[in-house]
N, C-alpha and C positions, 0 to 999 in steps of 0.2 A: 617695895615701897613706891608709892606714886607721889609725884609732885604736882600740886595744883597752884597755878598762878592766880592768886585771889584778886577779884575785881568787881564783877557784876554782882547785883543783889542776890542772885541765886548761888553764888559761890559757897556760902555756908550750907545751903541745902545740898549742893553737889557733894561737898565733903561728908556730910551726914549720910548721904546715900551710899557713897563708897565705903565709908567706915562701917555702916550697917551691914554691908555685904561681905565684910570680913577683910577689907584691904586696909593697910596702914597708909596714912596720908601725911605728907609734909606740905605745909602751906608756905608759899613764897608771897610775902606781903610788902607793901610800900609804907605802911603806917603801923604804929603801935596798936591803934584801934582795930585795924584789920586783923592783926595778930590775935587780939582778944576774941573777936568774932569767930575766927578760924578755929581757935581752941574750943570754943563753945560748940562748934559744929562737929568736933571729933578729931581734929588734926592732932597727931601725936608729937609733931615738931613744927616749929615756925622758923623760917629763915628770911633774910633780906637779900635779894639778888644784887650782886655788884653790877656795874655797868661796863663789864669787860668780859669778852667771850671766853677767854682762857680761865678766868676765875669762876665763871658760871659752869664750865665743863668740870672743873675741880670739885665744885659743890655737888654736882650731879653724881660724880663718881664716889665722893666721900660718903654721900647719903645713900648710896646703892639704889639710885632711882632707876626704875625700869620702864616707866611711862611718864610723860609730861602732859598735863592737861592745861591749856591756856584758857582760863576763864576770865580774862581781862575784858574790858569794854571793847566792842567790835569796831575799833577805830585804829588807824595806823599809829603805832607807837614803837619807840626804840627798844623797849624791854621785850616786847613780843618778838621783834626781829632778831634780837640777840639770842633769846631763848630758843627760837626755832633753828637758828644757825648752829647753836651749841649742840642741840639734839642731833642735827644732821652730821656734825663732826664726829660725835661718839656713837652714832648709830642707835639712838634711843627714839622710840616712837613718839611723835608730837601730835597731839589732838587739839584742834581749835574748837572751842565751844561757842557756838553762835546762837543766841536767841533769835526767834523769828522777828521779822521787821514789824513795826507798829502799823496797824491798819489806819490810814489817815482819812478823815472826812474830806470831801471836796469843798474847799473854802479858799477864797482869794486872800484871806489873811494869813495863810500858811505859806511861808517862803522857804523852799528847800535849797540847801547849799551843800557843798562837798568838801569844804575845808574850813579850818578855824579862822583863817584870814578873811575868807569870803563872808563868814558869819559876822565877824566884827564890822566889816564894811557895810553889809546889808543892815545890821542893827542900827548903825549910825544914820542911815537913811530914814528909818522908820519911827524913831522915838527919841525923846529927850532923856528919859530915864530907862536905862537898859537893865533888865533883871536877868542875871545869869543863873541858870539852874544846872550848870555843867560842872560845878565843883572848882577846885583850885588848879587842876591840871590845865595847862594852856591859858591860864588867866593872863599871863604876860602878853599874849596876842592882843587882848582887848585893852589892857592897860597902856600898851605902847602904840595902839592904833591912833594915828594922827587924826583921823576923822571923828574919833570919840573924845578928843581933847577937851571939849567944852560940855560933854554930856555927863550925867550922873550914872555911875555903874554900881549896881547892887549885886553882891555875890552871895549865893547860898552854898555853904560848904559844910563839911563834917565838923562836929563839935570837938575838935582836937587841937591842943595848944600849938603844935607844930604847924598845922594848916592855917590857923588864925594868925599866927606870927608871920607866916609867909605872905598872907594877904596884906598885912600892915606894912611889911617891908617893901611891898610893891606900891605902896602909897594909897591903898584903899582905906577910906575913913572907917573908924569903928562903927559908926552909925549905919554904914552900908554893908556890914558883914553880918549875915544871918547864919548862925551856927546851929544847924539842926540835922538830925539823922532821919532821912526819908525811908521809903517813899511815902508820899502824902496823898490824901484824898483830894478830889476836885474841889470840894468845899473849902478845905484848908488852904489849898493853893490860891483859890479865888480871894479869900480873905487877906492873904499875904500880898498878892498883887495889888489889891486895893489899898492896903496899908502903906505900901511903898510907892503908890501912884505910878506903877509900871507903865511905860509907854510902849515897850516891846519886850517880849520874853524870848530868851535864847535857850534852847534845849537840844539834846541830841537823841537820836533814835536808839534807845536802849532795848526796845522790844517789849513784849508783854511782860507785865510784872515789874517793870522798872519804874513805873510811874509816869512815863512819857505821855501816855494817853490822858491821864488826869491833869497834867500841866496844860496840854493843848485844850482840853475841854474847858478848863477854868479860864484860860486866856480868851478863847472864842466867846465865852458867855459874857465877857466884859468888852468884847469888840477890840481886843488888844492883838496886834499882829504878832505872829510867832516865826522866829527863825529856827528852822529845824536842820541840824547837821546830820546828814545821812551817813550811814556807815561805810567802812572801807569796801570799795567796789571789787576788791580782789578776794572777797570771801570765797572759800573753797566750796564748790558744789558738793552736796552730800554730807557736809560737816554736821555733827550731832547738834540738835537744837533743844534737847531736853535732857534732864539729869538721867532719865531712864535710858535714853539713846547712848549717852556717854558710858553708862554702866555696861551696856551691851557690847560696846566697842572694847572696853577694858577687859571684859570676860573673854573676848575672842583673842586679844593680844596677850593677856596674862591670866591664864587659868589659875584659880585660887590655890590649888595644891602645889603649883610651881613657884610660889613665892609672893605672898601678900606683903 
């Protein structure tokens, strides 16, 4: 059994690739919606990871997990840290799936940062209406940023009740919550940025296929500055960047006849 930590847009494709090759996959998800998508991809089981290393170890043992693939977004997060540590504790191979970085055009409107706090502070400098395309995770950094106190913050998040409720509980006005499932075309992004009169767009480098390039293209076409959060600089060299590469690694670590 393989456990995939569901996160990036290609997680579903990754699960389908592994299942199609004959492996059984358990998906670890953060939302009910993610569980639905993982099931469609071919996951035979769905779990929610606790925020405790001992409990994670118990789940890995109970589910007879032989390889863990972390397909969450390539940014520093506590879940990945705990999962990696748990794998190390019980000697299970841990693979980090990193999509390639987005190829950026040379443009003075693109401002790269390396932390969520830095992104919030930079956004406050650049516009009166901040359009967040980074989802609900780390939304608190922007909501609690003193420099954004008198700014309008629009958030685009997954169309899930729990996520929308989270935004409202943080004080985001219903009119500033855009609940849609991407990725979107540059044309669609452009129309949305215009509709909400975005003064600055905040995104993160999710890599090819994540929609980052279309967000940037749309913003630049409107002469709107972009704050781009770059990925975790501790990315492991040689980490698999495609579903095919992940499958190749899995086949080396877990030959199919020895236990799918």
